[in-house]
N, C-alpha and C positions, 0 to 999 in steps of 0.2 A: 458891506462887511458886518454891520450890526445885524443884518438879517441872518447871515450865516452863523454868527455866535448864538443868537437867540434860538435858531433852529437846532443847533447842536446841544444847547442846554435843555430844550424841550425833549429832544430825542433821548438824552441821557436820563432825564427824569422818568420818561416813559419806559425806557429799558430797565431802569432800576425797579420800577413798580412791577414790570413783567417778570423780572428775576425773582422778586419777592413772592409773586403769585405762583411761579413755578416751584419755588422752594416749599411754599405752603401746600400746594397741591401734591408734590412729591411726598412730603411728610404725612399728609392725610392718607394717601394711598398706602404708604408704608404701615401706618398704624392700623388701617383697615385690614391689610394683609396679615399683620401680626395678630390681631384679634381673631381673624378667621383661623389662623394656624393654631392658636391657643385653644380655640373651641374644638377644632379637629382633634388635637392631641388629648384634650379632656374627654371627648367622645370616645376615642380609641381606648384610653385607659379605663373608662367606665364600662365599656362593652367587652371587656376581656372575658373569656370563658375558660376557666381552669388554667389561667396564666398563659393562654395561647392567643396570639393575635392573628387574625385572618390575613391571607395574602393581600386582599383588596385594601384592608386597613393599612398594611405596611406600605403598599404602593401609594395610597392616598396621602399618608403622612410624609413619605419621601418626596412626592410631588409638591406638597405644600411647603416643605422645608426648602426645596430647590427654588420655588417661587419667591419665598421670603428672602432667601440669600441673594437672589437676582435683584430684588428691589433694594436690598441694603447696598449692594454694589453700585446700582444705578443712582441711588440717592447719596452721592458723594458729599453733598453739602449738609447732610443731616448730622446733627450732633449725636454721636453714638452714646454719650453719657446719658442723655434723656432716655434713649432706648434701654440702656442698662438699668437705670432707675425704675423705669416702667416695668421691665421684666422682673426685677427683684421685688417690686411691690405686688405683682400679680401672682407669682409662683407660690407663695405660701397659701393663698386662697385656693388655688387649684389643688395643691397637695392636701389641704385640709378637707376639701370637698371629696376628693378621691378616698381619703382615709375614712371619712364618715360613710360613704357609700359601701366601702368594703366591710365596715363594721356591721352595717345593716344586713348585707348579704350573708356575712358569717353568722350573725345571730339567728337568722332564719334557717340556716343550714344546720345549726347546732342543736336544734330541738331534739333532745334525746328521747328515744323510744325504748321502753323497757322490754324485756324478753316476753313478758305476758302480753303487752300491747302488740308486739310483733306477731305473736301467735294469733291474736284476735284479728289483726289486719289481714293476715294470710289465710285465716280460717283453718288452722292446723292445731294439733295437740302440742303440749309442751314436749312430749317425747317423740315427736315426728322425726322420721329419718330424713336424710339429705335429699333423697329422691322425692319424697312427699312434699318437702318444702319447695324444691325446684318445680315440681308439677303444679302446685298451687300458685306459685309465683307466675309461672308461664300462662296459666289459665287467666289469672287476673290482669296481667300486664297486656295480654292480647286485647282485652276489652277496654282497658283504660290508658293505653299508650297515647301520648300527646300527638304523635304523627298520624294517628287514626281517629282524631277527634276527642280523645280522652283528656282528662284533667292533668296538668303538669304537677299539681300538688299531690294528687293521688298516686301518680307514678313515682314521685319522690318518696312518698311514704312506703309504697310497696318495695322500692329498692332498699330503703333503710331497713325495713323489716326483714327482708331476705338476707341482707348483709349481717344483721345482728344474729339471726338464727343460725346462719352458716358459720359465722365466726365462733359462736357458742359451741357448735358441734366439733369444730376443729380443735378447740381448747380442751374438750373432754377426752378426745382421742389420744 
């Protein structure tokens, strides 16, 4: 009889330790999945182009979200308050990081080009017609397009110069 009691006490202690290990492992997997999800979401938000998200990014974020929700449902003994506090602590940092990156992108896009500079960039006169501007732009963009080994910076400058000169023509008419 003493042997059975001792065996069941040892078994209960071992099962208790195993349960603690399972809870610890489940919470570790949960937090790893959560961190991966947050990294994926940050990556998706930072790699937006003209506020459009690619289909692969949408599918990737949806798959990550489903995986994290599955882990949350499977980790029934996980205290969700810790998760909520963790999420609330991390979200401002992600938002701040995103805002900073958008400011950096916006400041580089807002480099204003005057009409004189636009004429110099395209190599046309101030009084050039719309056809001359388009022809000069086409000639230069064919040489400098990023898809054909050209510089992205130069292509952006050419686009801005063309836009400024063509908008100036439409205002005068």
